[in-house]
Structures are given as structure tokens and as C-alpha cells.
N, C-alpha and C positions, 0 to 999 in steps of 0.2 A: 296269349301268344298272338299269332296272326292267322288270317284265313287263307286257305289255299283253294283255288278252283277245284271242283270235283275231278276234272280231267284237264290236262293241258290242251289249250287251243292249238289245232294243227298250224304249223308254221308254213307260210307260202314262200318257200325258198326262192322261187323264180321271181318274186316281187320284192325281195329284200336285197339291198346292196351287199356285196361281199365285204369280208374283213370284219363284220360285226359278230356274227354267230361263231366264227372260228377264225383264227389268224391265218394269213396267207403263208407265213413262214418262208418268205423270199428274202434274199440277201440285200436287195437294193430298193430304194424308194426315192421318189421325187415328188415334191409338193409345189404345185404351181398356183400362186395367188393371182386371180384374174380380175380384170376390170371390164365392165360393159359400158360402151359409149352409146349404144343404140339398142333399145329394147327389142325392136323387130328383128334386127340382124342377130342379136344374141339368141333369140328364140329360134331363129332359123338354124343357127349352129347347134343348139341343143337338140333339135329334131334330128340332125345328122349324127349327133353323138350317141343318141339313145341305143342303137344296136351294139355299140362298143362297150357299154357299161357292164361291168362284171357283176353278176348276181350271186346268190348264196348257194346255188346248187353244187352238189358234190362233183369234183373233177374226176373222180376215180383215181387211177394210177398215173395219169398223164396231166400234170398241171400245164396251163398255158404259159407261153414265154413271158407274158406281162399281163397285168390287170389294170383296170381303169375304173375309178369311181369319182363321184362329184358331190359337192355339198355347197350350200348357199348361205351367205350371211343375210341378216335382215335388210341391210342396205342393198344387197344384191337383189333380193326379191322386190324391194321397192324400185330398184333401177329397171327391173323387168316389167314394171308397170302392172303388177298384180292388182286385182280388185281390192279396194279399201277394206271390204268386209273380211277378206282372207288375211290381209296384213294385220288387222286389229285382233284377229283370233289367235295370234301367236302369244306366248307368255311374255311377261314383262322383262324378265332377265334377258331373253333372247333379243327382244326389240331394242333394249338399251345397248347390248354388246359389252364385250369384256372391258373396254377402257372405262366406260361409265359405271362399272361395278368395282372400281379400284378399291374403294374403302371397304367393300365386303370381302374382297380377296386379299387384302393386305398388299396390293401392288403400289406401294408407296416408297419414297426414298430412292434407293438404288434400283428398285423394281418398278419405279414409276414409268408411265408410258412415254414421258418426255425423254427417257434414256433408252427406249427401245430402238431397234434398227429402223432406219428411216421409213422404208416401205411398209413396215409392220405397225407403224404408229399413225396410219392414215385410214381409219375405219370407214370413212365415206367412200374410199376407193377400193377397198377389199370387198368384192362382190361374190366371188365363188372360189372354191378350193378344188383343184383337179389333183387327184391322188393317183400316182402311178407306182406299182410295185413290179419288180422283174427279177428273173433269175440271173441275168447278166447286165452289165452296164450297156452293152449294145442293144439288148432288148428294151432297156429303159428308154434309150433314144428313139427306138422304133415306135414305142408306145406313144411318146410325145408327138412324133410326126403324124401318127394316125389320128390322135386326138384333136390336133389343131389343123388338120388338113382342110377342113371345111370352114374354118374360122375366118371371118372377115377382119379388116383392120380395126373394126369396132369391138373386137374381143382381143384384149392385149394382156400379156403377162406382166403383172406388176412386180412380182418377186418370185424367185426360184430358190428352193432349198432342197439339196440332195442329202440323203442319209444312207447309211450302210450298216449292216449287222456286224456286231463284234461277237466272235464265237470262241469258245474254248471246248473243243470236243463237241458234245451234244448240247452244251449249255449256251444260252444266249445271254450276253453280258451287257452292262452299261459301263460308262467310262471309269467309274470308281472301282470296277472290278467285281461287282456283285452279280450273281445270276439273276436274271430278270424274267418277268412274265409268269411266275409260278402261281401266285395267288389270284387267279381270275375267277369271277363268279360262274358257277354252273347254272345253265339256263334250262328251265323245265321245258320239256318237249323238243329239245334240240338233239335229234337223233344222230347228227353228224359228230357231235362232240359231247357224249354223256358226261355228267358231272362226276368229278373225282372226289374222294373224301376231303372235306375241308373247303371245297369250292362253293358250296351253297350256304345255307344257314342252319344253325344248330337248333333242332327241335328238342327242347328239354323234356317235353312230355313223352316223346317217343324214344329219346336218347339216340338220335341219329341225325346225320346230315341230310338235308333236303335241298334240291335245286331251287333257285329263285325263279318265280314266274316271269315269263317273257315280257310282261307289261312293265317291268322295271327298266327295260331297255328298248322295247319296240312299242310305238304308239299304235293304238287300236287293239291292244291285247290287255286282258285283266292282269292287274298286279297282285301282290300278296294280300291286299285288302279287298280283292274282287272289284276293284275300281279300274276304269279305263280313262286315260287322259283324254281331254276334250280339246287339246291344243296341238296343232291348229285345227280349223274347221275342215270338213271334207270339201273337196276331194283330195286334200293334201295329206291327211293324217295317216291313213293306213300304211303300216309297215315302215313308217319313217322313224327317225330318232334325231337326237341332238348330239352334235360333236363339239367337244372342247379341244381347241388346238393351242398349245403354248410352246414357244421355243425357250428351252431352259438351258442356259449356259452353265457348265460345270467347271469349277476350279480344281482340276485334278491335282496339279502340283501343290496347291494350297492344302488340299485334303490330306495328301500323303505327308506333307511337312508337319501338319498338325498332329497326325498320328505319331510321327517320329518324336516330336517334342513332348507330347503330353503323356503318352503311354508309360514311359519309365517313371515319371513323377507319380503316377497312380499305382504303380506296381503291376501293371498289365503289359501284355505284349501288344504290338500294333494291331494284330488281328483281333485280340480280345476287345480292344477299344472300338475298332471298326464295327465289330459284330454288335456291340451294345448300342451304338448309335443307330444302326440299321435295324436290329432285331433279328437278323439272320447272319450266319457266317457267309463269307463270299461265295462259298459253294452253293448256297441256298438252303443249307440245313438250318432249321429254326432254333433259336435259343430256347424256346418253350420246350423242345424235346431234347436238345443237346446243349445245356447251358455252359458247360465247362470246356468243351473242346469241339472242334469241327468234326463233322461226320459225313464225308463225301458220299458214302453208300446210302445214307438216309436221304441226302439231297437229291440223289439220282433216282429215287424210288417214288414215282408219282402217286402210289397208293399211301405213302406215309409222309412225304415232305410237306404236306399242307394239312395233315390230319391232327390238328391240335386246337386247344381252347385256352382261355386265360382264367377260367373259373378257379383253378387251384393255384393261381399265382396272383392274388388280388392286389398286392402292393409292388409287384414288379421285381421280385428277387431273382427270377430266372430271366425274364424279358422285361427290361425297364419300361415303366409306364410311358415314358417319353420317347421310346424307340420308334423309328419311322414306321415300320410295318404294323406296329401295334396301334399307333394313332390313326393310320390310314384305314385300318380294318380291325376294329376292337373286338370282333367276333362275338363272344358271349358275355362281354363286359356288362355288369349290372347297371352301369350308368348309360348304356346304349342299347336299350331293349330292342329297338327296331333297326339294328345295323343293316339288315338285309334291304331295307328301304332306301339305303344311301350308297349301295355298291355301284361300281362303274366297270365297264369293260374297257381295258387299256390296250391300245394297239400302237404304242410309240416305237421309235427306232432311233438309235444314236446317230448323230451327225458329227462331222469333223474327224480328223485322223486320231488314232489312239496315241497316247503319250507313253513311250517305252518306260518300263519300270526303271526307276533310278534316274531318269533324265530330268533336267531342270525344265521349268516352264518355257515353252518355245514360242509363246505369244499367239498361237493359233486358236481360233474359236472351236470349241468342241462342247458337246452336251447331248441333250435328248430332245427330239421332237415328240412332245407329249400329246397323245391323242386319247380321248376318253369319250365313249358313247354312253349316253344316259337319256332316259325318257323325261327327266326334269332337271334342268341345269341348276335351278335354285335348291332343290331338295337333295340333289346328289352331289355334283361337283362343288357347288358353292358352299353347301353345308359342311362337307368334308374339309374343304380348304379353310373356311373361316373358323368353324367351331372345333374341329378335331386337330388340324395341323397347326393353325395359328394361335388358337386360344388355349388348347390343352384341357378343355372341360370334358372331353370324353373320359378323362380319368375320374371325373366327379369333383374336381377342384378347379375353380377359376384360376388361371395361371397366366403369368406374363411370359412364360416360356413358349417359344415357337418350336416347331418341328426341327430337329437338328439337320435334316437333309433338305426338306422342301423350302422354297423361297416364301416370303411373306412376312409381314410385321405382326407382332402380337396385337390382338384386338383390344387388350386392356393392359394397364400397367399397375403394379402394386409395389409399395415401398418395401414390403416384407419378402418380396420374391425378386431377386436380381434378374434383369432381363437376359434372355438367351442363356439361361443356366440349364444344366442337364444332370440329373441325379440317378444313381443306381443305389437302391436300398441295401442296408447291411443285412448279412445273413450270419448270425452268430459271431460277427466281428472277424470273420476269417476270409482270406482270399480264396478263390479268385473273384468272389462276388461281394467283397466287403463294400460298405457304403462309400461312395465317391461322388463328389459334385464338381462339375466343370462350369466355370463362369465365363461370361463374355465369349460364348461360342462363336467362332467366325462364321461368315456366310460362305457356304460352298457352292450355292446354286443361285443364280439370278435370272429374272425374266427378261427376255429380249424381244418379246412380241407375242401376239396371240389374238384369237377371236373366237366367237361362238358361231356355229354353223348348224343349219338344218340339212339332214341327209334324207331326202325323200325316197319312198319306195319307187319302184319302176313305173307303176301306173301314175303315181303322183308326179313323177318327173315328166311324163308325157303331158299331164295336165298343165304343168308350169310352162312347158314349151308352147302350149296352144292357147292358154287363157287370155282373155281380153278384158279390159276394165268393164265392170258392171256396177250399177248403182245399188247401194244397200237400202232396202226398203223395210225397216223394222216396224213392228206393231206400234201403233200410236194411240194415245188417249185423247189427243187434242190439247193437252195442257201446254206443251211447248209452242204450238201454233198460236194459242190464245196469249201466252206470255209474250211472244215475239211481236204479236200484233199490238200489244200495249206499248211495246218499245218504240213504235212509230209515233207516239204522241209527242208533239213538239214541245209542249210546256214541261220543263224538267220537274217542277214540283208535282204536277198532276201525274206525270209518268211514274215518278217515284212512289206516290201514294197508291196508285192503282196496281202497279206490279207488286208492291209489298203486301197489299191486301190479298191479292191472288195467291201469293206464296203462303200467307198465314192461313187462309181459308182452305186451300187445297193440299198443303203439305204438312202443316204444323198444328198441333193442339196447343192449348194455352200453357201447358206445363212443358212445352218444348219437345213433345213426343212427335215423331213422324207418323204419318198415316198415308193411305193410298199407295200400297206397294206397286200397283200398276203404273203409277206416275214415276216412281223411282226406277222402275224397269225401263220406262221410256227414256229417262235421263241417262241410264247406263249405256244405252245403245246410241242415242243421238247427241247428248250433251253431257258426257260424264263429268266434266268440270264446268259448271254453269256459273258465270259471274252474274250476280243479282244485286239489287239495292241492299239486301240484308247480308250479303257476303257471298263467298264462293261455295257452292254446294258440291260436295265430293261424293260420288255414288259408287265408285269401284273399289275393289279390295286392295289392289296394289297402291293406288293413290292414297287411300286411307292410311295404310301402313307407312307410306312415305311421310305423310303429314304428322302422324303420331310418333314417328321415329326420328324426325329431324328436330330435336329440341333446340338446336341453335337457330332455327328459322321460325318455327311455330311455337309460340309462347303460351304458357298457362297462366299468365299474369292476371287475366280477368277472374279466374277462380280465386286467386289470392285476394283481389279487391272485394269480392263477395264474402269470402271467409272473414275478412277483417271486420265486416259488419255483423257477423253471426257467430261462428264457432271460434273466431280468432285465427290468426295465420296458421296454416298446416302445410306440411311439405308437399302435398299433392298440388298445391298452388304455387310452388317455387320452381323457377327455372333451374337449369343445371349449374348451381353455384356451390361453394363450400358449405353454405347453410343447408342447401338441399341434401347434400351428401351426409352431413352430420345428423340432421334430424330424421332422414329416411333410415339411416343406420340404427337409430334408436328404435324406430318402429320394428325393424327386423329383429332386434334383440329381444323385444318383449312379446311379439306375436310369432310363435314358433311352430314349425311343422310337427314337432314332437308332442304338441298339445292335442293333436287331432283325435286320438283314440279316446281321451277323456272327454273332449267336447262332444264327440259322437254319443257316448254313453249318457252324458248329462242331458243332451237334447232329446234322446229317446225317452229318458225318465220323465222329463218335464212334459213332453207331449203326451206321454202315456197317462200321466195324472190328469191332465186337462181333459182328455177324451173320457176318462173315467168319470170326471165331474159332469161332463155333458150327458153321459149315459144315465145319470141319476135324474136328469131333467127331461128325458125323452130322447127319441131317435130322430131328431132334427137339429142341425147345428149350422152356424155360420163359419164356414171353413176359413174365410179371410180373417175373421176376428181371432179364431183359435190360432192360426199360423202366426199372425202378427204378435199375439200375446206370448206365444211360446218363444218367439225370437227375442222379445224384450227380456224375458226371464233369463234366457241363455246368455244374451249380451251382457245383462246386468251382472250375472255370476262371473262370466269370463273376464270382463273388463273391470269389474268392481264398481260399476256405475249403474245401480238398480233404479235410480230416479227417486224422487219423493214418492211417486206411485206409478203404477202401470199407465194410467190414463195420461199423465204428463209426458211420459216417454213417447207414447204413440201419437201425441199431438205435436211435441216439440220437433223431433228430428225429421219427420216428413216435411214439415213446414220449411225448415232450413234447407233441406236437400232440394226442394222444389225451386228454391231461389239460386242455390249454388251451382248445380250441375247441368241443367238444361241451358242451351244458348239463349233462349227467349223466355221472358217471364212477363207477367202482368204487374201493374202497380199494386194490386191487392196481394199478390204473392210476395212481392218485395216488402210491403209494409208489415205483413204478418211475420216474415222471417226476421226482419230487423227489430221488431218488437220482442220476439221470443229469444233472440240471440243473447242479449244481456242477462235475461232470466236464467238461461242455461249456464252461462258462465258463472253467475253467482252460486248456482247449485253446485257446480263442479268445484268451485273454490272452497265451498263448505265441506264437501266430501274429502278433498285433499287435506284440508286443515285438520279435520277430525282424525284421519288416519295418521297424520304426522303426530298428533297429540298422543294417540294410542301407542305409537312406536316409541315415543319418548317416555311415557308414563308406565308402560307395560312391557319392558324389554324382554321378559321371559315368555311372553305370549307367542304362540304359533299363529301367524296371520295367514289368510288365504293366499295361495300362489296365483293371484290374478294380475292383470296387466297394470293396474294401479300400483300394486305392491312392487312389481318389477321396476316400474319407473321410479318409484321412491328409493329403491335400493341402488339405482345407477349413479355413477359419478361422472362429472364433467372432466375436461382435460386437466383441470387443476385439482382433481380429487375431491371436489365438493359435491354435495347432493344437487340434483337437477333443480333448477328454478321452478317454483310452483306454477308459474304462469306457463312455462314450457310444458310441464306435466299436464296442465289443464288443456292446452292446445292439442297435445297429442291425443288425449282421451276424446275430446270433442270431435276432432277430425275423423278418428277411427270409427266412432260410434255412428256419426252422421253418414258415413259412407257404407256402413254395414246393414242398417236396418231397412231403408226404403227399397233399394233394388232387390234385396233378398225377399222381402215380403211380396213385392209385386210379381216377381218371377214365380214364387211358390203358388200364389193364388191362380195365376194364369195357367201354370203347368197342370195343376190339379183339375181345373175346369176342362182343359184339353184332353187329359188322360182319361177322364170318366165320361166325356162327351162323345158325340157320334163321329167326330172327325178322325180319331185315331183308328187305324185299320185293326180289325179283330185279331189278326195274327200278331201284330205289334203289342196290343193290349195283353194278349196271352203271354208274350215274352216278358213284358214288364211285370206282370203279376207273379210269374215264376221267379223273376229276380227278387221280388219282395219276399216271397216264401223262402228263398234260399239265402236271404240277407246278402245278395250280390250288390254291394253298394256301388261298385264301379259301373255296372251296367245301368243302375238307376240314375247315377250321375250323368251317364251318357244320354239318357232320355231327357233329363232336365236341360242339359246343354243344347241338345238339338231343338227343344222347344224354344229356348232362349235365343237361339240363332235366328229364328223367324220372328220372335217378339221380344227383342232385348229391352232391358230397363237399366240405364237410360238407352233410348234408341238413337240419340244424337250426341256426338262429342264435338267440342269446338276448341279452336285455337286462334291466336292472333298472330299474323305474319309480322315479324319485326324487322325484316329486311326484304328488299326486292328479290323475288325468287321465281324461277320457272319450274312449275310442277309437271311431272311426267315428261321431263325433257327427253328429246330424241324419239318420242312416240308421236303418232298422228294426232293425239289429243293434247299435246303439251300446251300449257297455259301460263301466261305471265301473271303473277300475283304481286301487286304493289305493296310496299310496306304499309302497315296499318290496317290491312284487310282482315275481316273476320272470315275464318274458314270453318265450315260446318260439315262434319262427316256423318253420313247416314249409315249407321252400323248394320241395320237390317238389310239395307241395299247392298252394302259391301259383302255381307255374308250370303247374299243371294246372287253373287256375281258368277255367272256361268263360265267366264273366262278363267276363273281360278278354282271355283268350287264345283266338283263333279256333281251332276244331277242336283242342283240346288233346290228344286221343288220337291224332291223326295225326302221323307222323314227317315233319317238314317243315323241311328244312335252310335254307330261304330266309327264315326269320322275321326281323323287324327286331331289332336289338340290345336294345331296351328290354324285350323279353320275358324276357330271361335275368337271373336274380338270383343266378347261381352265384358271382359274385365280389362279392356284397353290393350295397348300394344306399346312396347318400348319402355322407356325409363319410367313413365308414369302409369304403367300397368298396375292394377289393384294389388296392394300388398296382401290383402286378406282373401285372395281367391280361394285357396284351399280350405280356409276356415269357413267361408260362405258356402262352398259346395258341400262340405261335411254337414253343416247345419241343415241345409235344404234337403239333402238326401235323407237325413234322420227323421225330419218332420214329415216329409212326403211318404216315407216308408210306413209310418204309423197311420197316416190318413188313408193310404191305399188299402189298409186292412179293414176298413169299414165295408161291410158286405152290401152289395147291390145298391150303391149310391145313385140317387136321382136328383138332378138339379131342379129346383122348384122356383117359380117366378115371384112368389110373394116374399115379404120381408120377415115373416115369423120364423125365427130360428133361435136356438138357445143362446141368449146374450151373455157372453162372459163379461163384457163392459157395456151395459146398455146405454150409458150416458156419453159414450165416446163421440166427440165431434170431429168430423173430417175438416181439415183446414182447406179452404178453397185453393184450387190449383195444384193440389198434391195428388199423386197417383195412388196412394194407399192411405188408410185401409178402405177397401171396398167390400160390399156385401156379396157373399156367395153362399146361398142357402141350399142345403141338400137334405134329403130324407134318406135313411138307410135302414137296413134290417137287422143289423148286429155288428159285432166287432170281433175279429179274430185276434184277441189280445195275446193268446198263448203263443202265437208264432213269433212274438217278440224275443223269445228265448232261444230261437234257432241260432246255432253257431254261425259266425261270419265265414263265408266261403269266398275265395277270390273268384273274380270273373273268369269264366271258362273252365272252372273246376268241375 
């Protein structure tokens, strides 16, 4: 599950802007989008405005006539001339703004910003949002006059949007007629509005709802993982949050007409169809609790109308999987374990006049001013919009279906799933919930504008109004100073040679591994995108993800060139073409998640036997040799490629990998790899031919279910067996990518775990995980070690078209076509702008932090396989009692004549002495993490 702080941190209501912790519940609102023409005059106005800003303190029984709150876009903070250090401390998504995140949000086609309202598609001019709420229209006007009374002509209103509540008795409605605002997240420690059943997150262990920690919504507070956001830097962070604002136009007449036309064809009433699209009846009663008919009494009961889960409705027979409320909040869905981490506080309000029931479209604009507060735009709003609403993968299946209510384009398209379809599963073939599918679902909501804003706490607002530019003085190692001094050399050839030599000596080892983390830290702060004679060096997390995620711009063709000389072409070296899709899909067919349990047991058995063999020779061993040999045996068994012998495998694949995967290599490394490559191909050709003969001559034989066998059983699009050369390329590519990185991480991790650098309490936690067979926690320790010392530590791409990286941020850099781009993975995963407390060893970090297996399309296919194998081997090695690393080379040699190929990172020697081995613990039952 997740971790909750021992006690909620007290909330400073007087420092938190209002309308976040609880809604104002006023009938009228006005949103003023402002432009600043002078930083000094805008700050003077902000100083006058501060006493009028409404905070979160309780009003008691007498609410004010109006409220006033303010938020700033990144462009607005830039226009206010804030220090560069503060600007750069904001997260990437906020810096870029909503328009530049269009491909993430699905704001394409009719939702594209070129179709937005004129004033709302000018992000460089949207600097602040002044939000007014009032009990009457007159009070709204009064609030605007008071707010702008001290504003000079250099603070102007770019756009005004009024909104007004739609009510039906005590219910707040939106224009389609559904009750709104029911499913808000309950916030831990919020005494003004205690969480109701269903408003928090379901704790399966305690079988109860629990409120969500305030850190999910307020900066400077711990979240459910006991982490605090570090964006932005102080003094702006405390009690602030991020606000997503979107103007969503609703086609009310079109929605009603669709219900009238389609419901009879499906055997439903209009209300039944509307409820299935939304996931609730218009009253607000959830389908999960009342699937066959509306239940207004249930809808009006706050103790019941949100108290439901989807655990007992796994395929959506009561509430369809694609229904809007289920996609926006999957609750206890098995595919969305950390739903609580992605919740948002919604404070929207309808705009435009209501359309009378039965009236035709009157041509007037109406819809919803969508407002959502969250501590992380990317992990909350953007994730929900992209993955849950647009892609449908919250259901566990990649889908071309978008949400039936929300705007946005599907993030993928599949031939077997018609676009914009919506299905209700069959229940015994009987109405009213018989299986129905709607195709070509019309668009009922479109985006007309929007932006991301930062909502500061009141102390931070005072700081914004007073701050003046200051120079950022980061720590320095002197590397950049020396590098730039060499840039003054007038002779181009001499300048190139000396700068290249400095880079090679100070940043890179011969195998292309990065070193000197203090230099990379200097790059992150002073030159995060450094153009050098060897290429552009990328040191930050978001920029690394952009490079690895933009397959259309940053090519893997150099990998393909090197694979041609060694393993033969493999899909990891293909750009996004039909060939890549076809051959990558073959890899997914033969390397399966369902294999992991068997692989785990196989790995433990093999490692167990090796340690027993070592025991017979004494209580001193070479951990690196044992781990590498265990890997070879597991890989040989799983892939069906055992090699002519263990020694050949341990010399072949490290040599080829040292040439293929690092960006830089020596002539010696290249010569060794290109000499070995044809030898490996001949061996694999022989293995494939031998298995083919066995299949032909021994049809009744039961062959091992290894990857080789699975490849030989596959058929191409013409129904013919796969070509043997394609089979060989698949095997060579998979094995070469599996052995070296895994062996290197294993050896380094064991050295770290038994050495003095791991804190005693962490070592105790790790050993308890070993004793309890807690594989998930052990894997967390491995990943956290690999975050600091990844193998490989550098990934490279070639820029195939002119491109501006980190566009719209202070570090944006133009990269010409043909440039080599080198990403420092260790540096990216130490980026304090994204990674909380990067210097801390923290095994409980979320998966997205780790780039060890790549990112995007070319992320490693065998990640789960590799982690399973490493965990199983390490678990056995950690059962050696009282290990001590010794400096001499005398250890029990499993392969005494093994030669390390120059330039390769493995195998290395790691000799330990130990006092015994707790082999009996191996039989402990597996227990899940946290059990």
C-alpha cells in the first residue's frame, strides 16, 4: 500500500488561499486573465492587493459578500522579473504551459489551441488569473472594483469570463444536467471539511476509507509516500499549489439529441444511456450502487453517495469501464494501485445560460470553467487526462477509446478497436445491462482555452511582490570554467582536440561510463544542455525524457549500425517504423510477464547450487564471477542459448555490448566486438538449425518452452515460420542486452549493501526483506543503488532534424540536425528539480524515478525479467553470513581462466570472506511487500 505520516501536519489556514481546502459555494464567479506590462508597477499593485486576498480560515456563519484570489502563470512570474534561480526551480510542465503540452493532453484537432478563443491562445500575454466569487452579481462587480483600484495602466485585463451556478434544489449541476462536485478528495488534517466515505482512498488492509495527505494538494506538506515536493524553491513553496484552468464548451443540444437518437436503438431510456456514459445518474446516484434505476435519496445522502468501490465490478457490468466517473477516479481498480496519488481538487463552475429542456441549440456558448488544484500537474492532471481519460489504460487495456464526456484525442490507435467506441458488458444477456457498443461517439465537449497557474501561499505572495533579481551562485568544480577557457583557443583544430580530451578525461571512461558526479551536478545547475565537440550533454531529468521520448527527432540509428557489425540488426536499433513495430511485437510475444515466477525459481536454484559448490572449496568466493555465471546459466536456460560453454558466453556478450551501447568506444573495443560478432552469429545459426532438425525429426518430443522454441513456433503474416536469420537476430539482441548491465549492477549492488556506505538501519531493513522473501523491497534496494550507479550510465541518440530542446524554458537549446546527444542517466536521476532528496538512499521511490531501463519507445523490453533475476541472485548472496570484502585476488574460482575483454565493464573481481550460509531460509514462503 502506501505510507501515511504518523500524524497530519497542521494546516496553516491563514497562509493558504481560499477555495482550495473547501469550496466557497457562492453562486457567481468571474475570472480575469491579466497582463503585466511593467514588473515594478505590477509588484506595487500586488502589494496593495495582498490584504484583500481571501485565505482559508473559517468564516463562521457570516460569509463575506465576495472573495478574491490570485494565481500566476510561468510567463507571469517571468514578467515579474523573479530571480532566475526561482524560475528554474518550477517543474517542467508548469514552465512549458498548457499549449506546449498539447500532445500530452490530446489538445489536437478541434481542441487545438489554434481554435481556442483569441485571448486564451496567447500564453505569453496571460500572466495572472484573478478569481472572484460572490453571492450576488452586484457584489461581484464590487469585488472587481476593489481588486483593480490600485492597478496602474500597466496591469490590464486581457480576458474576462463570468460564470454562475446551476442549481436544482440543494444540488449543484453542470449543463448536461448531472449533479456535480460530489466526488472530491478528502484531505487529511482538514478540520473544516472532514472526509466523507469514499472521498479519500481505500485502505484494503484496514478495510476503510482514509483521507489523502495534504501534500497531494499543498506544497510543503508530506504526501502519501511521506515525500514533500521541492518545486518551487523557497520562499515560494510553502502552502502553494498548482491550478489547472480550462474553458470547456459543452454541446448540450448535441448531447440531448444523441441520447434521443441512440437510446431506443439500444433498448434503453435516455436516462439509462446518459447514466452509463457518465457513471452516475443525473441525480448523482452512482451506478455502482444503483445500476438499474435512479435513486435520488441515495444521491442526496453524503454518507452513501460516494461510498463505493469497483472491486466487485471488475469488467464494468454495473458501471462501465469507460464511464467518465470511473475513468476519472478508478478508486480501488487493480490496474491503478496508486489512484490516491493522482487525485485533484475540482472547483469549476458553469458559464453561459442554461439551455431549456427540449429547446433547440440557440448558438450561445455554454460549458464549464474547469479548475483543478494539484501539487503536481504532470502526475495528477496530466496523467489523468492522458492515461485515464484519453487512453483508457486505467482499465488495464490499451485502448483507442477516449472518455465519452471529456475532450481529448486518444493517445494511440488500434485497428481492432474502433475509435471513440463505448461498450457496456453483457450481464446474462438480459436488459437493462445487456452488452451494447456505441461507435463513432460524437464529441460533446471541446477545449476553448486554458493555462497552468501557480497559486502561492500568502507569505509567498508577499515574497513575489517584493523579490528582486539575484544572481544564482551554484557550487562549482571548476570544470566548466576550464572547459570555457579552452573555448577561447582560436585554432579550431586545437580547440576541438583540447576540449574533447578534457571531456574524455574528466567525464567519461573508455567504456563510455560517466564519472565525477560532482561535475554532472555542476552541469545540471549551470549548463544543463552543454554543446560540446562530442555532442550535446544532457544532465537533467525532464530533458533526458524529452530526448528519449521524441523518437521522431532523436534517432537510434547508430545502435543499428553497431549491431550490424556484431549481433545483427535488432529492434532496439530501429526507429519507429513498421519494421520496428513488427519485430518489437515478436519480442513481446516470446518474453512474457507470466514467465517471472518460473524464472525466479530457476534463478534461485542455480544460484543455490553454485554457492553449495563454493562451500565445498572454502568460505571465500568471487561474488562477481558467481553472479555472472549464474546469469549465464539462467539466460541460457530461458532463451535456449547456453553457448558452446560458459566461458565463451562471458567473453562474447560483454565485448559486443561494450561496443554497441556506450556512446564512446576505443579502437580496441570496436575490434574485439567486430571480431566476436560473426563468431556469435555462427554459433546461433547452429543452435537454430539443430532445433529445427529436432522439430522435424522428433515431432512427438516435448521441447523446452524457451524463447528459441517460441520464436520457431511463430508464423509471419503469410503463415510461414519466421526466417532463421530473424530468429538469430532476436536471440542475439535480447541476450546481449540482458547479460552485461545485469551483471554489472548485481556486483556493484552487493558491494554497496555489505560495505560501510549503507546505513545500519537500511541494512537491517534489507536483511529482514531477505529473511521474509520480500522480493519487491529487495528490488527497490537494487533500483535505488542503480539510480546512483546505473549500467549503462550514458544513453545516446542522433538528432535527425533541427530541434529546440526544453523549448520555452530558460535553458532551451537549439540542436542542429546530425548532432550526437548524450544523456547522463545518473545525473538525470539525481536531478533535485524532479527527484525528491536525490542524495538520500530511499528504496520506496515510485517507478517513474528510475531511467535505468530507458524511457519511451525504446525502454528495455526485459526490465521485469532482469529485476526478477537480480533479486533472486542477490537474495541468495545476502544469506552469506558476515561477509567481508578482501583486497587480494584469492577467491574460489568458478572459471579460473576467464579473460576480461578490454573496455568491458564485466566481469570484475569482488572477493569476500564469510562465516557460513543460511541456506535453509531459501524455503521461506514468498510474502508481498508490506505484509
